[in-house]
N, C-alpha and C positions, 0 to 999 in steps of 0.2 A: 432418411432425414425428413422431418415433418415440413410440409409446405406452409410457409408463413405469409400472410397477407403483407404486401410491400409496405403499406402505411403502418401496420402494426410493428413491422420490423424496424422501420425508421423511428417510431416512438420508443421502442425498447432500447435502441442504440442511444438515443438522446437521454433517456432515463438513466442508463448505465453511466454515460458521461457525467451526468449531474451527480450521481452517486460518488464517483471517484473525485469530482471536484469538492464535494462535501467532505470526503475523507481528508484531503489535503488541508482545507480551510479549518476544519475542526481540530485537526492535530496541531496545526501551527498556532491556533488561538487557544489551545489547551482546554477545549470543551469536551471533557472525557465522557460525560453521560450521553450527550448527543452522538458522540463518535461511536459509542457502542451500537447504535442502531444501524450503522453501516455494515456490520458483520452479521452473518447468520449465526445461530446458536452453536452450530457444529463446525464453524469455520476453522481453517488451518492457515497459519501465517508462517512462512519460511523466510526468515530474515538473516540467514547465515551469511549472505553476501553483502550485508549492510556496511561492513567495514573493510571488505577486500574484494578483489575482482572475482575470485573463484569460490569464495565462502570457506577457504581453508587458510585462515591467517596463521602465520608461523610464530608470531610473537606479539607482545604488547596488546594494545586495544583490539587489533584485528583478530587475535586468537580468542578473545572473549566471545566473538560472535559465531564461532564454529558450531555451537550447539543451539543456536537460536531458532528453534522450531516450536511454535506454540499452538495448542489446540483448544478451541472453545472461545466464544466471543468475549466473555469476561476475562479470561486469561490473557487474551491478545491485548485488550485495553490496559490491563495491569502492566504488561510488558512495555507497551508504547509509552505509558505514563512514566515508568521507571527509566526508560531509555532516553527520552527527551526532556522529561521533568520540567524544570524551569529554564532550560536552555532556550535561546532564541533560535527558531527554525524557520526556514522558508523552503517549501516543497512546491514544485511546479510539475504538472502532468500535461502532456500534449501528444498529438499524433495517435489518437485512439484508433486501434484496430479491433473492432468488436464484431464477433460472429454470433448471430442469434441462432441457437440450435433448435429451440422449440419455444412455445409460449411462456415457458418458465425456466429455461436454461440458456446460458450464453457463456462465451469465453472471450478473452481479449488480451491484448498486449498494449501497454501504455508506456510511452517514453517518459522519462522523468529526470529531473535534476533537483538535488537538495543541497542546502547549505545549513550548517549548524554552527552557532557561535556559543561561547560561554555565557553565563548568566548576565554578564555586564555588556555583552555585545562587542567587546573589544578584541577578542581572540577567536578567529575562525578555527573550529576544531575538525570540521569535515566539509568537503565539497565533492559531491559525487554525481555521476551521470549513469543512467542505465535504463532498465525497464521493469515494470511490474507485469508478471504473467498471472492471469487471474481466471477464475471461473465464478459465475454468478447464478443465483437462483431467485426467482420471484416468489416471495413469501408474503401471504396476506396482502397481496396487491402491490408490494414494493420490492424492488430489486435489492439484493444483499450480496456482499462478497462471501463466497464459500471457500475458495482457496486463493492465496496470494503469495507469490514468490518473487523476491527481488533478485535481479541480476545486475551486474555492474559492467560498464564499458571502461570506466575510469574512476578512480577514487583517490583523493588527497586527504590524508589525515594530518591535522595540526596538533597542537599541544594537547 
């Protein structure tokens, strides 16, 4: 493993925390074009566990997510836009565990909680808790998400 200057390591960790904070904010505020800059061009997003604990929903909405693995930054944004569209969403990320592997590579686990309501905000359709397992790459001086996989500890599906 490459020896990294401790100050550079702390700066990288903070930049990655800011990157994930932008992801949540831009998704919840439906800012699709800026959200695209969060992902590397060759990113892979594994959202199979979005609607179930193990990513193997047996019926209903949870079964829809059994094949939710998307490749490429543009494809990922199209998926996210289609999945949350005009629904009201709140995503929180916390307890970042970031390991800087080199000057340009890192990996991490971020605890998360999300809530999604219908377009009117009257009916809660999902409340979930879990983690994002991610890898990151520094591209043109900025960190980007390369791989992202959602895991769930608990999920409640509403109407």
